[in-house]
VOTORMI-175018 format. One line per 4 residues: number of its first residue (from 1); for each residue x, y, z of C-alpha. Coordinates in Angstrom, 3 decimals. Last residue first. Layout:
<atoms>
NUM> X,Y,Z  ...
</atoms>
This chain:
<atoms>
318> -27.894,58.921,-21.653  -27.732,56.048,-19.344  -29.616,57.031,-15.974  -32.437,54.709,-15.502
314> -31.614,51.742,-17.393  -28.039,51.228,-15.948  -29.733,52.733,-12.386  -32.244,49.668,-12.748
310> -29.341,47.405,-13.428  -27.267,48.059,-10.499  -30.326,48.273,-8.290  -31.050,44.671,-9.424
306> -27.475,43.764,-8.918  -27.742,44.754,-5.479  -30.532,42.786,-4.685  -28.996,40.071,-6.166
302> -26.233,39.693,-3.581  -25.196,36.222,-3.791  -23.692,34.735,-0.712  -21.221,31.830,-1.250
298> -20.827,29.104,2.022  -18.113,27.567,2.981  -17.061,24.046,4.262  -13.776,22.507,4.547
294> -12.042,19.106,5.207  -8.960,17.439,5.847  -7.686,19.885,8.474  -4.658,18.278,9.986
290> -3.810,16.192,7.006  -4.336,19.445,5.037  -6.805,21.097,2.866  -6.759,25.133,1.756
286> -10.120,26.338,0.619  -11.097,28.416,-3.061  -14.021,29.898,-4.802  -14.851,30.110,-8.518
282> -17.882,31.742,-9.296  -19.648,31.038,-13.134  -21.892,33.563,-13.976  -25.354,32.678,-15.435
278> -27.962,33.917,-17.659  -25.242,35.621,-19.604  -25.338,39.148,-21.395  -23.207,39.286,-24.647
274> -25.453,37.137,-26.877  -26.858,39.204,-29.453  -30.881,39.889,-30.298  -31.193,39.259,-26.354
270> -32.936,36.564,-25.034  -30.236,36.238,-22.200  -26.877,33.751,-22.487  -26.021,30.438,-21.883
266> -22.143,29.116,-21.879  -21.557,31.262,-18.389  -19.671,34.120,-17.676  -16.276,33.939,-15.738
262> -15.635,34.360,-12.102  -12.535,34.144,-9.999  -11.002,33.540,-6.689  -13.508,34.414,-3.512
258> -12.424,31.839,-0.264  -13.327,29.101,1.279  -13.303,28.189,5.157  -15.928,30.876,6.501
254> -17.535,33.294,4.037  -17.623,33.932,0.261  -19.727,37.187,-0.530  -20.807,37.918,-3.818
250> -21.961,40.789,-5.678  -18.902,43.319,-5.762  -17.254,40.175,-7.546  -19.340,40.887,-10.890
246> -17.512,44.124,-11.687  -14.084,42.819,-11.653  -15.177,39.737,-13.249  -17.049,41.146,-15.887
242> -20.829,40.805,-15.287  -21.622,44.628,-14.600  -19.867,45.431,-17.657  -22.374,43.767,-19.917
238> -25.010,45.856,-18.967  -22.976,49.035,-19.364  -22.707,47.405,-22.845  -26.086,47.215,-23.699
234> -27.425,50.474,-22.306  -24.784,52.372,-24.672  -26.573,50.063,-27.574  -29.863,50.863,-26.601
230> -29.906,54.414,-25.692  -31.886,55.534,-28.606  -35.430,54.687,-27.034  -35.031,53.850,-23.809
226> -37.681,55.815,-22.325  -40.377,54.480,-25.194  -41.209,56.978,-27.723  -38.692,55.139,-30.445
222> -40.559,52.213,-29.621  -43.377,54.276,-31.989  -41.705,55.040,-34.783  -39.706,51.500,-35.097
218> -43.235,50.021,-35.239  -44.065,52.658,-38.154  -40.219,51.815,-39.910  -41.157,48.157,-40.292
214> -43.289,48.359,-43.517  -40.281,50.665,-45.368  -37.383,47.943,-43.842  -39.703,44.789,-45.800
210> -40.209,46.963,-48.769  -36.484,47.227,-49.182  -35.628,43.988,-48.709  -32.111,43.028,-47.678
206> -33.822,42.739,-43.663  -30.375,41.633,-41.068  -30.837,45.544,-40.488  -34.469,45.497,-39.879
202> -34.306,42.339,-37.702  -31.360,44.122,-35.366  -33.490,46.901,-34.992  -36.857,44.840,-34.489
198> -35.095,42.680,-31.627  -33.373,45.592,-29.717  -36.840,47.878,-30.261  -38.479,44.389,-28.703
194> -35.932,44.251,-25.834  -36.631,47.751,-25.066  -40.177,47.798,-25.219  -39.826,44.849,-22.248
190> -38.150,46.631,-19.925  -35.105,44.873,-18.098  -35.619,44.904,-14.324  -37.033,41.525,-13.844
186> -35.941,39.456,-16.155  -32.340,40.467,-15.791  -32.772,39.636,-12.322  -34.083,36.353,-12.584
182> -31.868,35.488,-15.581  -28.659,36.118,-12.680  -28.563,32.645,-11.463  -24.940,31.368,-9.944
178> -23.410,28.387,-10.962  -20.992,27.702,-8.337  -17.256,26.186,-8.934  -15.526,24.485,-6.065
174> -11.603,24.958,-6.429  -9.012,23.405,-3.979  -6.727,26.670,-3.244  -3.559,24.482,-1.698
170> -3.951,20.581,-1.075  -1.279,20.107,1.450  -0.021,16.556,2.635  1.866,16.461,5.592
166> 3.717,13.484,7.497  2.882,11.118,4.619  4.416,7.644,5.588  2.461,6.018,2.492
162> 0.496,3.605,4.677  -0.689,4.915,7.458  -0.705,8.772,7.012  -2.314,8.929,3.208
158> -4.349,6.092,4.094  -6.209,8.190,6.834  -6.374,11.180,4.641  -8.240,9.347,2.242
154> -11.115,11.322,0.680  -9.764,14.475,1.565  -12.524,17.227,1.640  -14.367,20.306,0.204
150> -17.390,21.927,0.666  -19.681,24.740,-0.545  -23.158,25.532,0.336  -24.841,28.513,-2.101
146> -27.123,31.221,-0.694  -29.347,33.570,-2.625  -29.524,36.996,-1.984  -31.931,40.292,-1.308
142> -35.248,38.737,-2.614  -35.363,35.553,-0.398  -32.879,33.266,0.875  -32.298,30.115,-1.708
138> -30.065,27.332,-0.743  -28.329,26.215,-3.353  -26.181,23.208,-3.028  -22.233,22.448,-3.386
134> -20.048,19.528,-3.262  -16.530,18.091,-3.646  -14.623,15.260,-2.883  -11.215,14.794,-3.250
130> -8.251,13.135,-3.846  -9.349,10.577,-6.648  -11.016,14.260,-8.402  -7.457,15.223,-8.204
126> -6.668,13.196,-11.156  -8.568,16.267,-13.018  -5.183,18.339,-12.709  -4.070,16.907,-16.140
122> -0.613,17.347,-17.124  0.674,17.628,-13.654  3.839,19.979,-13.085  6.779,19.031,-11.449
118> 8.742,19.857,-8.242  11.160,17.393,-6.438  12.195,18.279,-2.839  14.970,15.819,-1.425
114> 15.554,15.393,2.045  19.007,14.381,4.053  19.522,12.705,7.441  22.929,11.427,7.579
110> 24.896,14.616,6.916  28.051,14.408,8.479  30.324,13.824,5.748  28.574,16.614,3.898
106> 27.401,15.498,0.882  29.669,15.838,-2.454  30.548,12.462,-2.552  26.586,11.593,-3.257
102> 26.622,13.594,-6.258  22.449,14.490,-7.056  21.825,14.869,-11.013  18.994,16.792,-12.107
98> 18.744,15.595,-16.437  17.510,18.411,-18.499  15.833,17.547,-22.065  16.139,20.512,-25.007
94> 17.185,18.210,-27.746  20.850,19.766,-27.175  21.100,18.542,-23.417  20.747,20.071,-20.295
90> 22.304,18.738,-17.349  21.271,19.962,-13.715  23.684,19.563,-10.860  22.308,18.958,-7.094
86> 25.143,18.558,-4.385  26.183,22.130,-4.432  22.818,23.798,-3.303  22.476,21.669,-0.003
82> 20.153,23.759,1.890  20.632,23.175,5.915  19.476,21.746,8.687  21.110,21.004,11.877
78> 23.239,18.444,12.471  21.480,16.810,10.900  18.412,17.548,8.207  20.640,18.393,5.509
74> 18.512,19.612,2.008  18.220,18.814,-1.220  17.063,20.680,-4.101  15.209,19.903,-7.517
70> 13.419,21.788,-10.253  10.974,21.749,-13.114  10.584,18.011,-13.561  7.182,17.456,-16.111
66> 9.690,16.617,-18.943  11.066,14.001,-16.944  14.566,12.540,-15.486  15.985,12.327,-12.221
62> 19.932,10.855,-11.844  21.440,9.598,-8.709  25.126,9.649,-9.126  26.810,6.115,-9.864
58> 29.471,4.465,-8.233  28.316,5.154,-4.613  30.931,5.840,-2.190  29.243,8.762,0.062
54> 26.310,6.296,0.589  28.813,4.300,2.688  27.839,5.660,5.916  24.077,4.839,5.254
50> 21.723,7.257,4.040  17.971,8.069,6.432  15.569,9.412,3.913  12.985,12.387,4.053
46> 10.916,12.524,0.650  9.676,15.748,-0.313  7.402,16.120,-3.479  6.288,19.769,-4.500
42> 3.347,19.319,-7.142  2.622,22.214,-9.391  -0.817,22.582,-11.630  -0.528,25.942,-10.983
38> -4.161,26.757,-9.818  -4.019,23.524,-7.956  -0.836,23.840,-6.203  0.065,20.658,-4.711
34> 2.224,20.085,-1.133  3.370,16.998,-0.485  5.249,15.261,2.589  7.205,12.108,2.422
30> 8.364,9.741,5.650  11.480,7.842,6.823  12.418,6.010,4.041  15.776,4.359,5.370
26> 19.033,3.811,2.452  20.790,0.292,3.663  20.831,-0.203,-0.134  19.606,2.165,-2.658
22> 16.445,0.451,-4.542  14.134,2.525,-2.291  15.346,5.990,-2.847  14.989,5.430,-6.566
18> 11.824,4.067,-5.827  10.599,6.697,-3.917  11.424,9.428,-6.513  9.617,7.610,-9.504
14> 6.357,7.151,-7.271  6.364,11.217,-6.576  6.867,11.514,-10.428  3.952,8.746,-11.073
10> 1.446,10.595,-9.158  -1.430,9.977,-7.199  -2.167,5.954,-7.293  1.623,5.516,-7.446
6> 2.131,7.647,-4.629  -0.426,5.420,-2.910  0.508,1.835,-4.492  3.934,1.941,-2.665
2> 3.029,2.252,0.732  -0.015,0.611,0.027
</atoms>
């Protein structure tokens, strides 16, 4: 099981683990892993006790994989010390890089050492095997809507008991909530605005002069509505409400989670031009550790504030 867990998680961790395991009389003490989810980068550390003849190994320890981006080593005894001189980096004409640990360069008093390998994950979806993420919508009334979120490690005990992980951190675990804004748009955008906009686009798309002429009476009637002549400015201002730096004002994230970002959903409000979304996807993040393997949070969507902002645009656009 101790070998299966690194293999189940990430191949590079297993690769480094087995590299040290093959060295005679070397004792693997524990392992630490920190995964930065937004960057898709893993920092895997292994702590070992080396034998007295370790420095006499004929061949250096060589690590090669395109996903590896850095390697470092430290001595833990008699006091912590970074060992920059023992790690080399060989670059080849084809662009490949090999990281090398030279045993003979280790200090004679270094019996406990650690190696940290940073590498990229090609498919961050592998985290689905690690983390259970949940979310639920809890309607709260006309002033706000709440969305409950949770994230937790699936197998924290196995990471400790079988894989010898003394630390296993997941940084910035994401939960994405689809915040619906359709009702607020429907309640505040005047139907006459939508009709005039639709007719304008229909007329612009019409190639028959006779049909264009027949539409003029309706266009004149709609021109007397309070939003007439301001349609495109209203559209631009409404669209801006759903940019990340603007929409973030209408959400709060509490408890263990924190707001990270947002982006427009793929469905759009019923207008002739697809620029105003029906939903905004809000990303919240939390950290998970072996000491705190679960996180909960609440995303509060302040829909009353969005309604006020839309009404202000309709009322004041000139």
